[in-house]
GUKEMAR-76310 format. One record per residue (C-alpha): x, z, y. Coordinates in nm, 3 decimals. Each point is the difference from the previous one (the first is absolute). Layout:
BEGIN
+---------+---------+---------+
|       u |       w |       v |
+---------+---------+---------+
|       X |       Z |       Y |
...
+---------+---------+---------+
! end
This chain:
BEGIN
+---------+---------+---------+
|       u |       w |       v |
+---------+---------+---------+
|  -2.397 |  -1.216 |   1.194 |
|  -0.038 |   0.270 |  -0.265 |
|   0.168 |   0.327 |   0.067 |
|   0.213 |   0.273 |  -0.243 |
|   0.067 |   0.337 |   0.053 |
|   0.350 |   0.062 |  -0.110 |
|   0.139 |   0.331 |  -0.054 |
|   0.348 |   0.068 |  -0.037 |
|   0.279 |   0.265 |   0.051 |
|   0.287 |  -0.226 |   0.056 |
|  -0.072 |  -0.199 |   0.325 |
|   0.220 |  -0.019 |   0.361 |
|   0.126 |   0.230 |   0.174 |
|   0.120 |   0.170 |  -0.376 |
|   0.396 |  -0.087 |  -0.019 |
|   0.156 |  -0.056 |  -0.372 |
|  -0.237 |  -0.160 |  -0.244 |
|  -0.022 |  -0.358 |  -0.080 |
|  -0.359 |   0.067 |  -0.120 |
|  -0.084 |  -0.012 |   0.360 |
|   0.042 |  -0.400 |  -0.047 |
|  -0.293 |  -0.057 |  -0.251 |
|  -0.272 |   0.184 |   0.247 |
|   0.137 |  -0.183 |   0.297 |
|   0.036 |  -0.348 |  -0.128 |
|  -0.355 |   0.015 |  -0.130 |
|  -0.126 |   0.144 |   0.334 |
|   0.177 |  -0.294 |   0.176 |
|  -0.113 |  -0.293 |  -0.196 |
|  -0.309 |   0.089 |  -0.163 |
|  -0.204 |  -0.129 |   0.300 |
|   0.140 |  -0.346 |  -0.058 |
|  -0.168 |   0.009 |  -0.323 |
|  -0.317 |   0.122 |   0.158 |
|   0.007 |   0.404 |  -0.010 |
|   0.051 |   0.228 |   0.288 |
|   0.212 |   0.347 |  -0.072 |
|  -0.114 |   0.284 |   0.101 |
|   0.285 |   0.297 |  -0.109 |
|  -0.019 |   0.365 |  -0.011 |
|   0.280 |   0.155 |  -0.046 |
|   0.195 |   0.357 |   0.073 |
|   0.090 |   0.180 |   0.299 |
|   0.409 |  -0.084 |   0.069 |
|   0.025 |   0.368 |   0.038 |
|  -0.020 |  -0.034 |  -0.412 |
|   0.316 |  -0.266 |  -0.039 |
|   0.343 |   0.225 |  -0.054 |
|   0.145 |  -0.320 |   0.240 |
|  -0.149 |  -0.250 |   0.220 |
|   0.116 |  -0.340 |   0.164 |
|  -0.193 |  -0.226 |   0.223 |
|   0.190 |  -0.289 |  -0.095 |
|  -0.304 |  -0.133 |  -0.224 |
|  -0.245 |   0.111 |   0.240 |
|  -0.009 |  -0.311 |   0.192 |
|  -0.091 |  -0.193 |  -0.327 |
|  -0.343 |   0.126 |  -0.015 |
|  -0.215 |  -0.291 |   0.119 |
|  -0.157 |   0.048 |   0.327 |
|  -0.367 |   0.147 |  -0.012 |
|   0.067 |   0.169 |  -0.339 |
|  -0.231 |   0.298 |  -0.017 |
|   0.241 |   0.320 |  -0.144 |
|  -0.113 |   0.317 |  -0.008 |
|   0.269 |   0.287 |  -0.078 |
|  -0.210 |   0.323 |  -0.186 |
|   0.142 |   0.298 |   0.028 |
|   0.276 |   0.106 |  -0.279 |
|   0.269 |   0.266 |  -0.069 |
|   0.267 |  -0.054 |  -0.232 |
|   0.018 |   0.317 |  -0.198 |
|   0.406 |   0.004 |  -0.059 |
|   0.025 |   0.005 |   0.405 |
|  -0.329 |   0.196 |   0.135 |
|  -0.115 |   0.261 |  -0.261 |
|   0.382 |   0.058 |  -0.118 |
|   0.122 |   0.390 |   0.063 |
|   0.388 |   0.033 |  -0.116 |
|   0.023 |  -0.361 |  -0.119 |
|  -0.345 |   0.099 |  -0.285 |
|  -0.356 |  -0.085 |   0.048 |
|  -0.271 |   0.026 |  -0.213 |
|  -0.077 |  -0.234 |  -0.333 |
|  -0.352 |  -0.010 |   0.105 |
|   0.109 |  -0.154 |   0.356 |
|   0.134 |  -0.291 |  -0.167 |
|  -0.249 |  -0.127 |  -0.285 |
|   0.002 |  -0.293 |  -0.043 |
|   0.266 |  -0.054 |   0.293 |
|   0.131 |   0.216 |   0.267 |
|  -0.251 |  -0.233 |   0.247 |
|  -0.316 |   0.121 |  -0.174 |
|  -0.084 |   0.124 |   0.368 |
|  -0.071 |  -0.322 |   0.065 |
|  -0.289 |  -0.020 |  -0.224 |
|  -0.272 |   0.216 |   0.214 |
|   0.074 |  -0.194 |   0.320 |
|   0.066 |  -0.337 |  -0.166 |
|  -0.355 |   0.019 |  -0.205 |
|  -0.162 |   0.119 |   0.395 |
|   0.166 |  -0.291 |   0.151 |
|  -0.074 |  -0.257 |  -0.284 |
|  -0.390 |   0.077 |   0.065 |
|   0.027 |  -0.065 |   0.370 |
|   0.207 |  -0.340 |  -0.048 |
|  -0.254 |  -0.087 |  -0.288 |
|  -0.319 |   0.083 |   0.269 |
|   0.193 |  -0.163 |   0.270 |
|   0.146 |  -0.323 |  -0.175 |
|  -0.225 |  -0.060 |  -0.296 |
|   0.279 |  -0.121 |  -0.195 |
|  -0.070 |  -0.186 |  -0.312 |
|   0.251 |   0.157 |  -0.235 |
|   0.244 |   0.284 |  -0.028 |
|   0.382 |  -0.057 |  -0.100 |
|   0.222 |   0.308 |  -0.073 |
|   0.385 |   0.030 |  -0.140 |
|   0.178 |   0.216 |  -0.171 |
|   0.255 |   0.134 |   0.054 |
|  -0.134 |   0.276 |   0.140 |
|  -0.275 |   0.111 |  -0.231 |
|  -0.172 |   0.170 |   0.261 |
|  -0.118 |  -0.354 |   0.139 |
|  -0.186 |  -0.062 |  -0.301 |
|  -0.164 |   0.338 |  -0.016 |
|  -0.151 |  -0.102 |   0.372 |
|  -0.092 |  -0.352 |  -0.120 |
|  -0.181 |   0.154 |  -0.282 |
|  -0.239 |   0.211 |   0.202 |
|  -0.012 |  -0.254 |   0.271 |
|  -0.116 |  -0.235 |  -0.285 |
|  -0.231 |   0.259 |  -0.144 |
|  -0.133 |   0.029 |   0.311 |
|  -0.057 |  -0.348 |   0.137 |
|  -0.046 |  -0.147 |  -0.307 |
|   0.217 |  -0.267 |   0.102 |
|   0.231 |  -0.173 |  -0.256 |
|   0.367 |   0.153 |  -0.014 |
|   0.314 |  -0.163 |  -0.099 |
|   0.231 |   0.217 |  -0.111 |
|   0.366 |  -0.137 |   0.022 |
|   0.264 |   0.168 |  -0.182 |
|   0.370 |  -0.089 |   0.122 |
|   0.131 |   0.274 |  -0.286 |
|  -0.173 |   0.139 |  -0.332 |
|  -0.101 |   0.326 |   0.088 |
|  -0.027 |   0.258 |  -0.327 |
|   0.345 |  -0.100 |  -0.188 |
|   0.173 |   0.164 |  -0.270 |
|   0.135 |   0.307 |   0.186 |
|  -0.105 |  -0.111 |   0.297 |
|  -0.108 |   0.217 |   0.188 |
|   0.195 |   0.255 |  -0.171 |
|  -0.246 |   0.279 |   0.111 |
|  -0.265 |  -0.044 |  -0.272 |
|  -0.250 |   0.120 |   0.260 |
|   0.103 |  -0.239 |   0.210 |
|  -0.022 |  -0.259 |  -0.291 |
|  -0.324 |   0.100 |  -0.083 |
|  -0.121 |  -0.055 |   0.362 |
|   0.149 |  -0.379 |  -0.026 |
|  -0.127 |  -0.063 |  -0.300 |
|  -0.381 |   0.125 |   0.168 |
|   0.062 |  -0.265 |   0.310 |
|   0.115 |  -0.297 |  -0.215 |
|  -0.248 |   0.032 |  -0.212 |
|  -0.273 |   0.027 |   0.272 |
|   0.192 |  -0.283 |   0.217 |
|  -0.041 |  -0.212 |  -0.336 |
|  -0.299 |   0.056 |  -0.102 |
|  -0.208 |   0.002 |   0.341 |
|   0.186 |  -0.257 |   0.220 |
|  -0.120 |  -0.373 |  -0.061 |
|   0.331 |  -0.144 |  -0.009 |
|   0.360 |   0.185 |  -0.126 |
|   0.323 |  -0.179 |   0.147 |
|   0.363 |   0.058 |  -0.144 |
|   0.282 |  -0.144 |   0.151 |
|   0.167 |  -0.069 |  -0.386 |
|  -0.098 |  -0.150 |  -0.314 |
|   0.123 |   0.297 |  -0.185 |
|  -0.214 |   0.224 |   0.234 |
|  -0.274 |  -0.198 |  -0.084 |
|   0.063 |   0.012 |  -0.377 |
|   0.012 |   0.397 |  -0.007 |
|  -0.332 |   0.022 |   0.186 |
|  -0.158 |  -0.271 |  -0.240 |
|   0.119 |   0.190 |  -0.276 |
|  -0.139 |   0.346 |   0.162 |
|  -0.285 |  -0.117 |   0.104 |
|  -0.151 |  -0.303 |  -0.178 |
|  -0.380 |   0.027 |   0.043 |
|   0.126 |  -0.088 |   0.403 |
|   0.243 |  -0.264 |  -0.095 |
|  -0.206 |  -0.264 |   0.142 |
|   0.017 |   0.143 |   0.354 |
|   0.403 |   0.014 |   0.042 |
|   0.199 |  -0.263 |   0.130 |
|   0.400 |  -0.020 |   0.098 |
|   0.079 |  -0.068 |   0.317 |
|   0.359 |   0.026 |   0.053 |
|   0.209 |   0.130 |   0.329 |
|   0.198 |  -0.275 |   0.202 |
|   0.174 |  -0.109 |   0.310 |
|  -0.098 |  -0.107 |   0.355 |
|   0.138 |  -0.301 |   0.115 |
|  -0.063 |   0.083 |   0.378 |
|   0.250 |   0.272 |  -0.054 |
|   0.269 |  -0.228 |  -0.098 |
|  -0.045 |  -0.263 |   0.289 |
|   0.336 |   0.003 |   0.193 |
|   0.215 |   0.174 |  -0.266 |
|   0.279 |  -0.157 |  -0.096 |
|  -0.119 |  -0.115 |  -0.360 |
|   0.212 |  -0.226 |  -0.267 |
|   0.159 |  -0.276 |   0.036 |
|   0.056 |   0.137 |   0.355 |
|   0.307 |   0.171 |   0.014 |
|   0.011 |   0.377 |   0.095 |
|   0.260 |   0.247 |   0.096 |
|   0.096 |   0.210 |  -0.284 |
|  -0.076 |   0.404 |  -0.015 |
|   0.312 |   0.098 |  -0.087 |
|   0.280 |  -0.266 |   0.118 |
|   0.271 |  -0.068 |  -0.265 |
|  -0.260 |   0.195 |  -0.279 |
|  -0.258 |  -0.111 |  -0.191 |
|  -0.313 |   0.197 |   0.071 |
|  -0.299 |   0.074 |  -0.246 |
|  -0.277 |   0.161 |   0.190 |
|  -0.271 |   0.233 |  -0.141 |
|  -0.245 |   0.055 |   0.277 |
|  -0.254 |   0.272 |  -0.074 |
|  -0.040 |   0.339 |  -0.152 |
|   0.186 |   0.118 |  -0.324 |
|  -0.172 |   0.217 |  -0.221 |
|   0.218 |   0.185 |  -0.216 |
|  -0.214 |  -0.089 |  -0.330 |
|  -0.224 |  -0.257 |   0.099 |
|   0.310 |  -0.197 |   0.130 |
|   0.300 |   0.173 |  -0.151 |
|   0.315 |  -0.096 |   0.141 |
|   0.240 |   0.192 |  -0.218 |
|   0.053 |  -0.277 |  -0.215 |
|   0.078 |  -0.230 |   0.288 |
|   0.320 |   0.255 |   0.135 |
|   0.115 |   0.007 |  -0.402 |
|  -0.003 |  -0.319 |   0.027 |
|   0.216 |  -0.032 |   0.317 |
|   0.224 |   0.207 |  -0.145 |
|   0.066 |  -0.138 |  -0.316 |
|   0.080 |  -0.335 |   0.207 |
|   0.245 |   0.178 |   0.236 |
|   0.185 |   0.143 |  -0.314 |
|   0.008 |  -0.341 |  -0.180 |
|   0.154 |  -0.180 |   0.318 |
|  -0.335 |  -0.209 |   0.037 |
|  -0.057 |   0.143 |   0.341 |
|   0.279 |  -0.023 |   0.262 |
|   0.017 |   0.235 |   0.308 |
|  -0.259 |  -0.183 |   0.292 |
|  -0.159 |  -0.243 |  -0.247 |
|  -0.314 |   0.127 |  -0.012 |
|  -0.240 |   0.226 |   0.190 |
|  -0.358 |   0.160 |  -0.115 |
|  -0.194 |   0.090 |   0.276 |
|  -0.328 |   0.232 |  -0.013 |
|  -0.224 |  -0.061 |   0.262 |
|  -0.233 |   0.283 |   0.042 |
|   0.056 |   0.150 |  -0.320 |
|  -0.159 |   0.343 |   0.097 |
|   0.214 |   0.178 |  -0.278 |
|   0.310 |  -0.066 |   0.179 |
|   0.164 |   0.323 |  -0.125 |
|  -0.032 |  -0.113 |  -0.335 |
|   0.166 |  -0.319 |   0.041 |
|   0.264 |   0.167 |   0.162 |
|   0.072 |   0.208 |  -0.279 |
|  -0.005 |  -0.199 |  -0.255 |
|   0.257 |  -0.247 |   0.176 |
|   0.206 |   0.290 |   0.039 |
|  -0.027 |   0.086 |  -0.329 |
|   0.074 |  -0.344 |  -0.169 |
|   0.258 |  -0.052 |   0.297 |
|  -0.119 |  -0.298 |   0.120 |
|  -0.129 |   0.131 |   0.385 |
|   0.238 |  -0.269 |   0.174 |
|  -0.266 |  -0.292 |  -0.193 |
|  -0.290 |   0.154 |   0.116 |
|  -0.208 |   0.089 |   0.367 |
|  -0.331 |   0.189 |   0.061 |
|  -0.166 |  -0.149 |   0.305 |
|  -0.298 |   0.158 |   0.208 |
|  -0.327 |  -0.158 |   0.033 |
|  -0.088 |  -0.265 |   0.209 |
|  -0.263 |  -0.232 |   0.155 |
|  -0.178 |  -0.210 |  -0.208 |
|   0.139 |  -0.341 |   0.110 |
|   0.352 |   0.116 |   0.045 |
|  -0.026 |   0.112 |  -0.361 |
|  -0.112 |  -0.351 |  -0.070 |
|   0.287 |  -0.157 |   0.189 |
|   0.249 |   0.236 |  -0.184 |
|  -0.115 |  -0.139 |  -0.348 |
|   0.040 |  -0.398 |   0.112 |
|   0.349 |   0.129 |   0.085 |
|   0.080 |   0.168 |  -0.334 |
|   0.174 |  -0.207 |  -0.254 |
|  -0.214 |   0.182 |  -0.275 |
|  -0.249 |   0.177 |  -0.022 |
|  -0.089 |   0.309 |  -0.244 |
|  -0.348 |   0.045 |  -0.187 |
|   0.018 |   0.329 |  -0.187 |
|  -0.307 |   0.150 |  -0.225 |
|   0.013 |   0.185 |  -0.311 |
|  -0.157 |  -0.049 |  -0.301 |
|  -0.257 |   0.303 |   0.103 |
|  -0.147 |  -0.245 |   0.233 |
|   0.008 |  -0.349 |  -0.226 |
|  -0.389 |   0.015 |   0.139 |
|   0.128 |  -0.018 |   0.357 |
|   0.162 |  -0.249 |   0.235 |
|   0.151 |   0.114 |   0.323 |
|  -0.153 |  -0.165 |   0.311 |
|   0.377 |  -0.083 |   0.104 |
|   0.020 |  -0.244 |  -0.248 |
|  -0.212 |  -0.243 |   0.161 |
|   0.187 |   0.025 |   0.325 |
|   0.338 |  -0.047 |  -0.181 |
|  -0.147 |  -0.281 |  -0.141 |
|  -0.092 |  -0.190 |   0.306 |
|   0.369 |   0.038 |   0.181 |
|   0.129 |  -0.189 |  -0.301 |
|   0.311 |   0.177 |  -0.035 |
|   0.080 |   0.078 |  -0.364 |
|  -0.122 |   0.265 |  -0.162 |
|   0.145 |   0.268 |  -0.267 |
|  -0.312 |   0.162 |  -0.209 |
|   0.111 |   0.331 |  -0.121 |
|  -0.284 |   0.041 |  -0.219 |
|  -0.170 |   0.010 |  -0.344 |
|  -0.015 |  -0.383 |  -0.138 |
|  -0.351 |   0.090 |  -0.161 |
|  -0.143 |   0.130 |   0.327 |
|  -0.222 |  -0.116 |   0.287 |
|   0.296 |  -0.054 |   0.250 |
|   0.236 |  -0.198 |  -0.229 |
|  -0.346 |  -0.235 |   0.004 |
|  -0.045 |  -0.022 |   0.314 |
|   0.388 |  -0.105 |   0.056 |
|   0.007 |  -0.271 |  -0.308 |
|  -0.329 |  -0.158 |   0.136 |
|   0.192 |  -0.031 |   0.316 |
|   0.261 |  -0.165 |  -0.199 |
|   0.247 |   0.297 |  -0.002 |
|   0.186 |   0.081 |  -0.317 |
|   0.243 |   0.243 |   0.124 |
|  -0.156 |   0.302 |  -0.164 |
|   0.214 |   0.273 |  -0.170 |
|  -0.182 |   0.350 |  -0.109 |
|   0.060 |   0.277 |   0.272 |
|   0.054 |   0.237 |  -0.306 |
|   0.298 |  -0.219 |  -0.118 |
|   0.351 |   0.041 |   0.231 |
|   0.138 |  -0.259 |  -0.231 |
|  -0.280 |  -0.263 |   0.071 |
|   0.012 |   0.106 |   0.364 |
|   0.367 |  -0.042 |   0.027 |
|  -0.007 |  -0.358 |  -0.163 |
|  -0.278 |  -0.113 |   0.201 |
|   0.217 |   0.097 |   0.336 |
|   0.304 |  -0.122 |  -0.138 |
|  -0.177 |  -0.328 |  -0.070 |
|  -0.135 |   0.002 |   0.363 |
|   0.339 |   0.066 |   0.166 |
|   0.158 |  -0.276 |  -0.171 |
|  -0.207 |  -0.252 |   0.142 |
|  -0.241 |  -0.087 |  -0.309 |
|  -0.336 |   0.079 |   0.163 |
|  -0.200 |  -0.297 |  -0.120 |
|  -0.287 |   0.203 |  -0.133 |
|   0.028 |   0.268 |   0.276 |
|  -0.178 |  -0.221 |   0.235 |
|  -0.424 |  -0.030 |   0.067 |
|  -0.149 |  -0.351 |  -0.002 |
|  -0.178 |  -0.022 |   0.305 |
|  -0.287 |  -0.213 |  -0.188 |
|  -0.096 |   0.293 |  -0.175 |
|   0.072 |   0.252 |   0.313 |
|  -0.233 |  -0.169 |   0.178 |
|  -0.332 |   0.098 |  -0.161 |
|   0.075 |   0.389 |   0.040 |
|  -0.021 |   0.005 |   0.328 |
|  -0.290 |   0.283 |   0.160 |
|  -0.184 |  -0.279 |   0.173 |
|  -0.071 |  -0.164 |  -0.327 |
|  -0.036 |   0.338 |  -0.190 |
|  -0.277 |   0.090 |   0.305 |
|  -0.163 |  -0.339 |  -0.063 |
|  -0.044 |   0.092 |  -0.383 |
|  -0.127 |   0.386 |   0.108 |
|  -0.250 |  -0.186 |   0.272 |
|  -0.125 |  -0.218 |  -0.325 |
|  -0.070 |   0.271 |  -0.196 |
|  -0.199 |   0.201 |   0.295 |
|  -0.193 |  -0.307 |  -0.006 |
|  -0.100 |   0.036 |  -0.352 |
|  -0.042 |   0.365 |  -0.009 |
|  -0.266 |  -0.003 |   0.326 |
|  -0.152 |  -0.324 |  -0.116 |
|  -0.173 |   0.150 |  -0.271 |
+---------+---------+---------+
! end
């Protein structure tokens, strides 16, 4: 069996990031396809929040090494401030030094056939680049999001550092992977001489995680008996998933009488920006229709999705080249999905590919109101995914494709 050294900041026991699932499922399924993972991650002290709920899903016998790392925002901060140099390209740059040392130790001990690293966090690519240089092993650079974007990072010095890191990764990696067609298109245009070394490998859902859940057509107890519940599970970013137009739409529906008291609840699970949501709900007079809830273990979050009458996707046009990883879990539940996103973006494309046509632009309160009204009226034919189309998005199938790419890369 071949071996692969996998460098990932997002790995259990980190809590609060769906990005964990991509690495964790590769680790779980790669051995089925002839590849044994060796994981290099960060020491849990670097994580702002931890949870044990996914630790049991790391396959027994998997080598996992956690190199020393600190979070500049917490460990180097004095009176809430810390030097910018301690957080470039990101707050975990301290992981680099121990990560390179530990990576070389793992390479010496286990003789892997390839290196894989995943962004974000950018420091993972920094570590992998140096390990590639020292070992001359083929490197796969995984981009779960684009790196240097227009206006991101906002700090120009950090932006230039991001550009340097992505250029090094795309230029030196034997293969660059992207989770959406739009992201791959951007990078093929930015680095045309490396276009032949780029592939799209989307995120997906893990079938085993859904075993035992009350999935359709089985009946399930509603989240809010007597009210329809639309669930948004995960972080609500103020810009990239701007919730303001949704609250404006709810206010308009309440005003014109199409939203009766007690008829609807919008539940935000683990949104992080709870204060923003509560402020918007108060400003627009729709607090009785909105609830914010803390994070729960992963399986509990999936169970909650399976019980909601509808699931909300929120993705702004400034993220048209990205697809929230949660989308694939939404699709697997079989529940109706309301896509609040730019119809021209990759998120809308993924929904349409699954047979969903219930899409309204996130910046259009009028379109959102019409979509919610149609959902509440019971006209939901185009809200539900086609199971046959969803099946190809399983994490196991994505891993099979990944293993095939690794075999092709190393066979030469």
